[in-house]
C-alpha positions as CSV (number, residue, x, y, z in Angstrom):
1,A,-0.1,-0.5,-0.4
2,E,3.0,2.4,0.8
3,S,4.8,2.0,-2.5
4,E,0.6,2.3,-4.0
5,A,0.3,5.7,-2.3
6,A,3.9,7.0,-3.3
7,Q,3.1,5.8,-7.1
8,K,0.2,8.0,-7.3
9,L,2.6,10.6,-5.7
10,A,5.0,10.8,-7.1
11,A,1.7,11.0,-10.6
12,T,0.0,13.9,-9.1
13,Q,3.2,15.2,-9.0
14,T,4.0,14.6,-12.8
15,L,0.4,15.7,-13.8
16,K,0.8,19.0,-11.4
17,A,4.5,19.9,-14.2
18,T,2.6,19.7,-17.0
19,P,2.8,23.3,-19.0
20,G,0.0,25.1,-20.7
21,K,-0.1,27.5,-23.2
22,V,-2.8,30.3,-22.6
23,L,-6.2,29.4,-24.4
24,A,-7.0,33.9,-24.2
25,V,-7.1,36.8,-22.6
26,A,-9.9,37.0,-20.6
27,G,-9.7,40.6,-19.8
28,A,-6.8,42.7,-18.5
29,N,-5.9,40.6,-15.8
30,V,-7.9,36.7,-16.3
31,L,-6.5,33.9,-18.4
32,I,-7.9,31.1,-19.3
33,V,-5.4,28.3,-19.0
34,P,-5.3,24.4,-20.1
35,L,-4.9,23.0,-17.1
36,G,-7.6,21.8,-14.7
37,S,-8.9,18.9,-11.9
38,Q,-7.1,15.7,-13.8
39,H,-4.4,18.0,-14.0
40,G,-4.5,17.7,-10.1
41,L,-5.0,21.4,-9.9
42,K,-7.8,23.2,-7.2
43,S,-8.8,26.9,-7.3
44,G,-5.8,29.0,-5.0
45,D,-2.7,27.2,-6.7
46,V,-0.1,29.6,-8.3
47,L,1.1,28.4,-11.4
48,N,4.6,30.5,-13.1
49,L,3.7,32.1,-16.7
50,Y,6.7,32.7,-18.9
51,E,7.0,34.2,-22.1
52,L,8.4,32.6,-25.1
53,N,10.7,34.7,-26.5
54,E,11.2,32.6,-30.7
55,I,15.0,33.7,-32.5
56,K,14.4,33.8,-36.4
57,D,16.6,32.1,-38.7
58,D,16.5,34.9,-42.1
59,K,14.1,32.9,-43.3
60,G,11.3,32.8,-40.5
61,A,12.5,29.5,-39.6
62,V,12.5,28.9,-35.7
63,V,16.1,28.7,-34.5
64,F,16.1,28.3,-31.2
65,S,13.4,29.2,-28.2
66,D,13.5,30.6,-24.5
67,E,10.7,31.6,-22.0
68,K,11.1,34.1,-18.7
69,L,9.7,33.7,-16.3
70,I,7.1,36.6,-16.7
71,G,4.9,36.7,-13.0
72,E,2.4,34.6,-11.5
73,V,-1.6,33.7,-12.2
74,K,-3.3,32.6,-9.6
75,L,-6.2,30.0,-9.9
76,D,-9.9,31.4,-9.5
77,S,-12.1,28.9,-10.9
78,V,-10.9,24.9,-11.6
79,Q,-12.7,23.1,-14.0
80,D,-11.8,19.0,-15.3
81,D,-9.5,20.3,-18.3
82,R,-9.1,24.2,-18.1
83,S,-9.0,26.8,-15.7
84,K,-9.6,30.8,-15.4
85,A,-7.2,31.7,-13.4
86,S,-6.0,35.8,-12.7
87,Y,-3.1,37.2,-13.9
88,T,-1.4,40.6,-12.1
89,G,2.9,41.4,-13.5
90,A,3.1,44.7,-15.5
91,T,3.1,43.0,-19.3
92,P,0.2,42.5,-20.4
93,A,-0.1,38.8,-21.2
94,K,-0.4,36.9,-24.7
95,V,-2.6,33.6,-25.5
96,G,0.6,30.4,-26.3
97,W,2.3,32.0,-23.5
98,T,3.5,28.9,-21.3
99,V,1.9,28.1,-17.5
100,R,3.4,25.5,-15.3
101,A,3.3,25.3,-11.7
102,K,5.9,26.7,-9.8
């Protein structure tokens, strides 16, 4: 039973580590993200928000990408597969940015 509990904990941690992309910006401080209770998240959880920076060559192909930590989002309303989150950073959030558990 102990190893089963440890496996469940590990699975939950893996799900919580799943990154997601911002699906929509529903207002100045409201984001919709594709992570929810099936990922082990609940209302009140805080995730990091990252801006995706892509460097392209002269033909427009992405040759390098990295993420820059922009701030945090707090999950306000959590459904099975998505959540509404509040964001209080200075930089306006954009669709496609990454959210990931802290």
